C-alpha positions as CSV (number, residue, x, y, z in Angstrom):
1,M,262.9,22.2,-126.3
2,H,264.5,24.7,-123.6
3,A,263.2,25.0,-119.8
4,P,261.2,28.0,-118.9
5,V,263.2,31.1,-117.5
6,L,262.0,32.0,-113.8
7,V,263.4,35.3,-112.5
8,L,263.0,35.6,-108.8
9,K,264.1,38.5,-106.3
10,D,267.5,37.2,-104.7
11,S,265.9,37.4,-101.1
12,L,263.6,34.5,-102.3
13,T,263.8,31.3,-100.5
14,R,261.9,28.0,-101.2
15,E,260.5,25.9,-98.4
16,S,259.0,22.5,-97.8
17,G,257.6,19.9,-95.5
18,S,255.7,20.9,-92.5
19,K,256.9,24.5,-92.2
20,V,255.1,25.4,-95.4
21,H,252.0,23.1,-94.1
22,H,251.8,25.1,-90.7
23,A,252.1,28.5,-93.0
24,N,249.2,27.5,-95.4
25,I,247.3,26.7,-92.4
26,Q,248.3,29.8,-90.1
27,A,246.9,31.9,-93.8
28,S,243.6,29.8,-94.3
29,K,242.8,30.4,-90.7
30,A,243.6,34.2,-90.8
31,V,240.8,34.3,-93.9
32,A,238.2,32.4,-91.5
33,D,239.0,34.6,-88.8
34,I,238.6,38.0,-90.4
35,I,234.6,37.1,-91.5
36,R,234.2,34.9,-88.4
37,T,232.2,37.4,-86.7
38,T,230.0,38.1,-89.5
39,L,228.2,34.9,-88.8
40,G,225.1,34.2,-87.0
41,P,222.1,36.6,-85.7
42,R,224.6,38.9,-83.7
43,S,227.0,39.3,-86.5
44,M,229.1,42.4,-86.4
45,L,229.3,44.5,-89.6
46,K,232.9,45.3,-91.0
47,M,234.3,48.6,-92.6
48,L,236.6,48.2,-95.5
49,L,238.1,50.5,-97.6
50,D,237.8,49.5,-101.2
51,A,240.1,50.1,-104.6
52,T,238.6,53.3,-105.3
53,G,238.6,54.7,-101.7
54,G,235.3,54.4,-101.2
55,I,234.0,52.9,-97.6
56,V,232.2,49.3,-97.6
57,V,229.9,48.5,-94.3
58,T,228.8,44.8,-94.7
59,N,228.3,41.5,-92.5
60,D,228.2,39.7,-96.0
61,G,231.2,37.5,-95.7
62,N,231.5,37.0,-99.6
63,A,231.3,40.8,-99.8
64,I,234.5,40.9,-97.8
65,L,236.0,38.2,-99.1
66,R,235.9,39.9,-102.5
67,E,237.5,43.2,-101.3
68,L,240.3,41.2,-100.0
69,D,243.8,41.5,-102.0
70,L,245.3,38.6,-100.6
71,A,248.9,37.5,-101.9
72,H,249.3,34.1,-99.8
73,P,248.3,30.7,-102.3
74,A,246.6,29.6,-99.4
75,A,244.5,32.4,-98.5
76,K,243.8,32.8,-102.1
77,S,242.5,29.1,-102.4
78,M,239.9,30.4,-99.6
79,I,238.8,33.1,-101.4
80,E,238.7,30.7,-104.5
81,L,236.2,28.2,-102.2
82,S,234.1,31.3,-101.2
83,R,233.7,31.9,-105.1
84,T,232.6,28.6,-105.9
85,Q,230.3,28.0,-103.3
86,D,228.8,31.3,-104.5
87,E,228.8,30.2,-107.7
88,E,227.3,26.3,-107.3
89,V,224.6,27.1,-103.9
90,G,224.1,30.7,-103.9
91,D,224.6,30.6,-100.1
92,G,227.0,29.5,-97.2
93,T,229.9,31.2,-98.4
94,T,231.0,32.7,-95.0
95,S,229.9,29.2,-93.4
96,V,232.1,27.4,-95.9
97,I,235.4,29.1,-95.0
98,I,234.7,28.9,-91.4
99,L,234.5,25.0,-91.9
100,A,237.5,24.9,-94.1
101,G,239.3,26.8,-91.3
102,E,238.4,24.7,-88.4
103,M,238.9,21.6,-90.5
104,L,242.7,22.8,-91.2
105,H,242.8,23.7,-87.5
106,V,242.4,20.5,-86.5
107,A,244.5,19.1,-89.0
108,E,247.3,20.8,-87.8
109,A,247.6,18.6,-84.5
110,F,248.0,15.7,-86.8
111,I,250.6,17.2,-88.8
112,D,252.3,18.2,-85.8
113,K,252.4,14.3,-84.9
114,R,253.9,13.7,-88.6
115,Y,250.9,12.1,-90.5
116,H,251.2,12.1,-93.9
117,P,248.6,14.9,-95.4
118,T,247.0,11.9,-97.5
119,V,246.3,10.0,-94.8
120,I,244.6,13.2,-93.0
121,C,242.4,13.8,-96.0
122,R,241.7,9.8,-96.4
123,A,240.1,10.6,-92.5
124,Y,238.2,13.5,-93.4
125,N,236.8,11.5,-96.5
126,K,235.6,8.7,-94.0
127,A,234.2,11.5,-91.9
128,L,232.3,12.4,-94.6
129,E,230.8,9.2,-95.4
130,D,230.1,8.9,-91.7
131,A,228.1,12.1,-91.5
132,I,226.2,11.0,-94.8
133,A,225.0,7.8,-93.2
134,V,223.6,9.9,-90.3
135,L,221.9,12.1,-92.4
136,D,220.4,9.3,-94.2
137,K,219.2,8.0,-91.2
138,I,217.5,11.1,-89.7
139,A,216.3,12.1,-92.9
140,M,212.3,12.2,-93.2
141,A,210.0,12.2,-96.3
142,I,208.1,15.0,-97.1
143,D,204.9,14.9,-99.1
144,V,205.3,17.4,-102.1
145,N,201.6,17.8,-102.5
146,D,201.5,19.1,-98.6
147,R,201.7,22.9,-99.5
148,A,202.2,24.0,-96.1
149,A,205.1,21.1,-95.4
150,M,206.8,22.5,-98.9
151,L,206.3,26.2,-97.9
152,G,208.2,25.4,-94.8
153,L,210.8,23.9,-96.4
154,V,211.3,26.9,-98.8
155,K,211.5,29.5,-96.1
156,S,213.6,27.7,-94.4
157,C,215.7,27.9,-97.3
158,I,215.7,31.5,-98.0
159,G,216.0,32.6,-94.6
160,T,219.1,33.8,-94.6
161,K,219.3,35.5,-97.8
162,F,218.0,39.2,-98.9
163,T,214.7,37.6,-100.2
164,S,213.7,36.8,-96.7
165,Q,212.8,40.2,-96.2
166,F,209.8,39.7,-98.2
167,G,208.4,36.7,-96.2
168,D,205.8,34.4,-97.5
169,L,205.6,36.5,-101.0
170,I,208.9,34.6,-102.1
171,A,207.9,31.3,-100.8
172,D,204.6,31.5,-102.8
173,L,206.2,32.6,-106.1
174,A,209.3,29.8,-105.7
175,L,206.5,26.8,-105.1
176,D,204.2,28.0,-107.5
177,A,207.0,28.1,-109.8
178,T,208.2,25.0,-109.4
179,T,204.7,23.2,-109.4
180,T,203.8,25.3,-112.6
181,V,206.3,23.8,-114.7
182,R,204.8,20.2,-115.1
183,G,206.8,17.7,-117.2
184,G,209.9,20.1,-116.9
185,P,213.0,19.0,-115.0
186,W,211.9,19.9,-111.7
187,S,208.4,18.2,-111.8
188,R,210.6,15.0,-112.0
189,V,212.8,15.9,-109.1
190,A,209.7,16.9,-107.0
191,R,208.3,13.3,-107.8
192,S,211.7,11.5,-107.3
193,G,211.8,12.6,-103.8
194,H,215.3,14.3,-104.3
């Protein structure tokens, strides 16, 4: 077999080491900084020019990230992170980008101190275990037959999205839908408390 042939520009250089780590962190932080101001109750709208020349005005972080055309691999990874969050959870796309940007910003100081990236990743995994332990301590049981408590939970989950404008109607529909499906997977989840 022949080795693949790569055609590259003459001016292209290959970089490695901490310089690349810093460049990747800076690119990721730049993506996070773009949408940071769209988060929260005092969020600001962004005006974007889309590929067709139309103007988009939004404070939805995921919509803004979809309009970005990025060349940097680390920045593209941040966009993919947001897309995965949207597909798997359906919410928190802006928060996950800001959180990732901040985690990388904190890691930069350890890279300057010459910690290996695998050591930093292990520390983040340990921090995750500690956070889960704290959440397990403060978690409280909810009676799935207490409609008022269940409605409160559903409302807090949909309060950030488009459905929040319908108020109690969507929360009631969601709760009725899950309690109607007796014998299905949702009723088993409700009974097990997960």
